[in-house]
C-alpha positions in Angstrom: -31.2 67.3 -19.1 -32.6 65.0 -21.8 -29.1 63.5 -22.2 -28.9 62.6 -18.5 -32.3 61.0 -18.6 -31.3 59.1 -21.7 -28.0 57.9 -20.1 -29.9 56.9 -17.0 -32.4 54.9 -19.0 -29.7 53.2 -21.0 -27.7 52.4 -17.9 -30.8 51.0 -16.1 -31.7 48.9 -19.2 -28.2 47.4 -19.4 -28.2 46.8 -15.6 -31.6 45.0 -15.8 -30.6 42.8 -18.7 -27.3 42.0 -17.2 -28.8 41.0 -13.9 -31.8 39.0 -15.2 -32.9 36.0 -13.2 -31.6 33.5 -15.7 -28.1 34.5 -14.9 -28.1 34.4 -11.2 -30.5 31.5 -10.4 -28.9 29.3 -7.8 -30.6 26.3 -9.3 -28.3 26.6 -12.3 -25.4 25.2 -10.3 -25.2 21.6 -11.3 -22.4 20.7 -8.9 -24.3 19.6 -5.9 -25.4 16.7 -3.6 -29.2 16.4 -3.0 -30.2 14.5 0.2 -34.0 14.2 0.3 -35.1 17.9 -0.1 -31.8 19.4 1.0 -29.3 20.6 -1.7 -25.6 21.1 -0.9 -23.5 23.0 -3.4 -20.2 21.4 -4.3 -17.5 23.8 -5.6 -14.4 21.7 -5.7 -13.4 18.1 -6.4 -10.2 16.4 -5.2 -8.8 13.2 -6.6 -5.9 11.4 -5.0 -5.0 8.3 -7.1 -3.1 5.1 -6.1 -3.3 5.6 -2.4 -3.0 2.0 -1.1 -4.1 0.8 -4.6 -7.3 2.8 -4.3 -8.4 6.3 -5.3 -9.7 8.9 -2.9 -12.4 11.1 -4.3 -13.9 14.1 -2.4 -16.3 16.9 -3.1 -16.6 20.0 -1.0 -18.3 23.4 -0.9 -15.0 25.1 -0.3 -13.2 26.7 -3.2 -9.7 25.7 -4.4 -8.3 28.9 -3.0 -9.8 28.1 0.4 -8.4 24.6 0.4 -4.9 25.8 -0.5 -5.2 28.4 2.3 -6.1 25.6 4.8 -2.8 24.0 4.1 -1.2 27.2 5.2 -3.1 27.2 8.5 -6.3 29.1 7.6 -9.3 27.7 9.5 -12.4 27.0 7.4 -15.9 26.9 8.8 -19.3 25.5 7.6 -17.5 23.0 5.3 -19.6 20.3 3.6 -17.5 17.3 2.7 -18.2 14.2 0.6 -15.6 11.4 0.6 -15.3 8.1 -1.2 -12.5 5.6 -1.3 -12.8 3.6 -4.5 -11.0 0.2 -4.6 -9.3 0.9 -8.0 -5.9 2.5 -8.6 -7.4 5.5 -10.4 -10.6 6.8 -11.8 -11.6 5.7 -15.4 -14.0 7.5 -17.8 -17.3 5.7 -18.5 -17.1 3.4 -15.5 -19.7 2.9 -12.7 -18.4 2.1 -9.3 -20.9 0.2 -7.3 -21.3 0.4 -3.5 -19.2 -2.8 -3.3 -16.3 -1.0 -5.0 -16.3 1.7 -2.3 -14.3 0.8 0.8 -15.3 4.0 2.5 -18.1 6.5 1.8 -19.3 9.5 3.9 -20.9 12.9 3.7 -20.6 15.4 6.6 -21.9 18.9 6.7 -21.2 22.1 8.7 -17.7 20.9 9.8 -14.5 22.8 10.2 -11.0 22.5 8.6 -8.5 23.2 11.3 -4.8 22.8 10.6 -5.7 21.2 7.2 -7.8 18.5 9.0 -11.6 18.1 8.8 -13.2 18.2 12.2 -16.7 18.2 13.8 -19.6 18.3 11.4 -22.8 16.2 11.1 -22.9 13.0 9.2 -25.6 12.8 6.6 -24.8 9.3 5.3 -22.0 6.8 5.3 -21.2 3.2 4.3 -21.0 2.1 7.9 -21.4 3.9 11.2 -23.1 4.2 14.5 -26.6 5.1 13.2 -28.1 2.4 10.9 -30.6 4.8 9.4 -27.7 6.9 7.9 -26.1 3.9 6.3 -26.2 3.6 2.5 -27.7 0.3 1.4 -27.4 0.7 -2.4 -26.0 3.0 -5.0 -23.1 3.9 -7.2 -20.8 6.7 -8.5 -20.6 6.9 -12.3 -17.6 8.8 -13.8 -18.4 9.8 -17.4 -15.3 11.9 -18.0 -11.9 11.9 -16.2 -9.1 13.7 -18.0 -6.2 15.9 -17.0 -8.5 19.0 -16.8 -12.0 17.7 -16.2 -14.0 15.4 -14.0 -17.7 14.6 -14.7 -19.6 12.3 -12.4 -22.9 11.5 -10.9 -23.7 9.7 -7.7 -26.9 8.0 -6.6 -27.4 6.3 -3.2 -30.3 5.2 -0.9 -30.0 5.4 2.8 -31.3 2.7 5.1 -34.2 4.9 6.1 -35.3 5.3 2.4 -33.8 8.8 1.8 -32.7 9.2 -1.8 -29.3 10.8 -2.4 -28.1 12.1 -5.8 -25.3 14.3 -6.9 -23.5 15.7 -9.9 -20.1 17.3 -10.5 -18.6 18.7 -13.7 -15.5 20.8 -13.8 -11.9 20.9 -13.0 -10.4 19.1 -10.0 -7.4 19.2 -7.7 -5.1 16.3 -8.3 -3.4 15.8 -5.0 -0.6 13.6 -6.5 0.5 16.5 -8.7 -0.4 19.6 -6.7 -0.6 20.7 -3.1 2.0 18.2 -2.1 3.4 19.3 1.2 
């Protein structure tokens, strides 16, 4: 009986230490976009260089596996999607791309991916659109590392209504020119 109590105590101790709050705090995820007081987790980055002499950059809360499944016909729901078209042939480490370097910029939340196309959703900000309050008036994207296996960037923008937008991403990315070609 003492042995069972000891094993139970050891098991509970290990379980408590393994699941301590410093391991599972959602605030530890640094890959996100913050819009005012709302925080949107970003799980995957996609880079598509040299498309019409510009590079397409996107961040999404979908995983790489979900994105690949969407190319096979899987419908995705509740997708948050940040996109920027940067007027350079490719991203470069240690470069800041100002708003004037972005030909397109948009962040849409709660949309769907149907037949590999993003649909619906609610615009949170964009470079130009139908609601002047949602238009971004200043800001930039800074790429601090862009290599074959890592992308590190920060973004900071201000909407016309004064709402501050910030974001960070650090991790691997999908290079559309090399993978997922269909």
